C-alpha positions in Angstrom: -209.3 115.2 46.1 -208.7 112.0 48.1 -205.8 109.8 47.2 -206.8 107.2 44.6 -205.3 104.4 42.5 -206.7 102.9 39.3 -205.7 101.0 36.2 -206.9 101.9 32.7 -207.8 98.8 30.8 -208.3 97.7 27.2 -210.4 94.6 27.5 -208.3 92.6 29.9 -205.0 94.3 29.2 -203.7 96.9 31.7 -202.7 99.9 29.7 -201.7 102.3 32.5 -201.5 102.4 36.3 -202.4 105.7 37.8 -201.8 106.9 41.3 -203.0 110.2 42.7 -201.4 111.4 46.0 -201.8 114.9 47.3 -203.1 116.0 43.9 -200.0 114.8 42.2 -200.4 112.3 39.4 -198.0 109.4 38.8 -198.6 107.2 35.7 -196.9 104.0 34.7 -197.8 103.4 31.1 -197.8 99.9 29.6 -198.9 100.8 26.1 -197.9 103.6 23.7 -201.0 103.0 21.6 -203.1 106.1 22.0 -206.3 104.3 20.8 -206.2 102.0 23.8 -204.3 104.0 26.4 -205.5 107.5 27.5 -202.2 107.8 29.4 -199.9 107.0 26.5 -198.5 110.5 26.0 -197.5 112.6 29.0 -197.5 115.0 30.8 -200.4 114.2 33.2 -201.8 116.4 35.9 -205.0 116.4 38.0 -206.8 118.5 35.4 -206.0 115.8 32.7 -207.2 113.0 35.0 -210.5 114.9 35.8 -211.1 115.5 32.1 -210.5 111.8 31.4 -213.0 110.8 34.1 -215.6 113.3 32.7 -215.1 111.8 29.2 -215.9 108.3 30.6 -219.4 109.1 31.8 -222.6 110.6 30.4 -222.7 114.3 30.1 -224.2 116.5 32.8 -226.5 118.1 30.3 -228.0 114.7 29.3 -231.8 114.9 29.4 -231.9 111.5 31.2 -229.3 112.6 33.8 -231.7 112.3 36.8 -232.8 108.9 35.7 -229.2 107.7 35.3 -228.1 109.2 38.7 -231.0 107.5 40.4 -230.2 104.2 38.7 -226.7 104.5 40.0 -227.8 105.4 43.5 -226.3 108.9 43.3 -228.0 112.2 44.1 -225.7 114.6 42.3 -223.6 114.6 39.2 -220.0 113.8 40.0 -217.9 112.1 37.3 -215.6 110.3 39.8 -218.6 108.8 41.6 -220.3 107.9 38.3 -217.1 106.2 37.0 -216.6 104.3 40.2 -220.0 102.7 39.6 -219.8 102.3 35.8 -216.1 101.7 35.5 -216.0 104.2 32.7 -217.6 101.6 30.3 -218.7 103.1 27.0 -220.3 101.4 24.0 -217.9 102.7 21.4 -214.6 101.4 22.7 -213.0 98.7 24.9 -211.4 101.0 27.5 -212.6 100.8 31.1 -211.3 101.6 34.6 -210.4 99.2 37.4 -210.0 100.7 40.8 -207.5 99.5 43.4 -208.7 96.4 45.2 -211.1 95.3 42.4 -210.7 92.0 40.7 -213.0 92.7 37.8 -212.4 91.6 34.2 -213.6 92.8 30.9 -216.3 90.2 31.0 -217.6 91.7 34.2 -218.0 95.2 32.9 -218.8 95.0 29.2 -222.5 94.5 29.4 -222.6 91.9 26.6 -220.4 93.8 24.2 -218.4 91.5 21.9 
């Protein structure tokens, strides 16, 4: 896996800063509220981060998978690539992912959610 840095967000609040270097995960947590911070309770490893990313996108067995991939401009199912495009936005919570170098806000990613 390539080195990557991202923040987990709850609306416009940064809940954790995650850095992955040489498959080692370093997390700085800013909230101990497990409802809003997936990285509130350590330990964290690359398996945990991969599972988190998979949980922030549609399932591979989804009947509409090919439609969704095409809509996202992707040719294969890769949770990391999906989340880079969708920012891990889900309808049932306010968590999302902001990657290093992005200046997005909750208003940019929430698709009209209140």
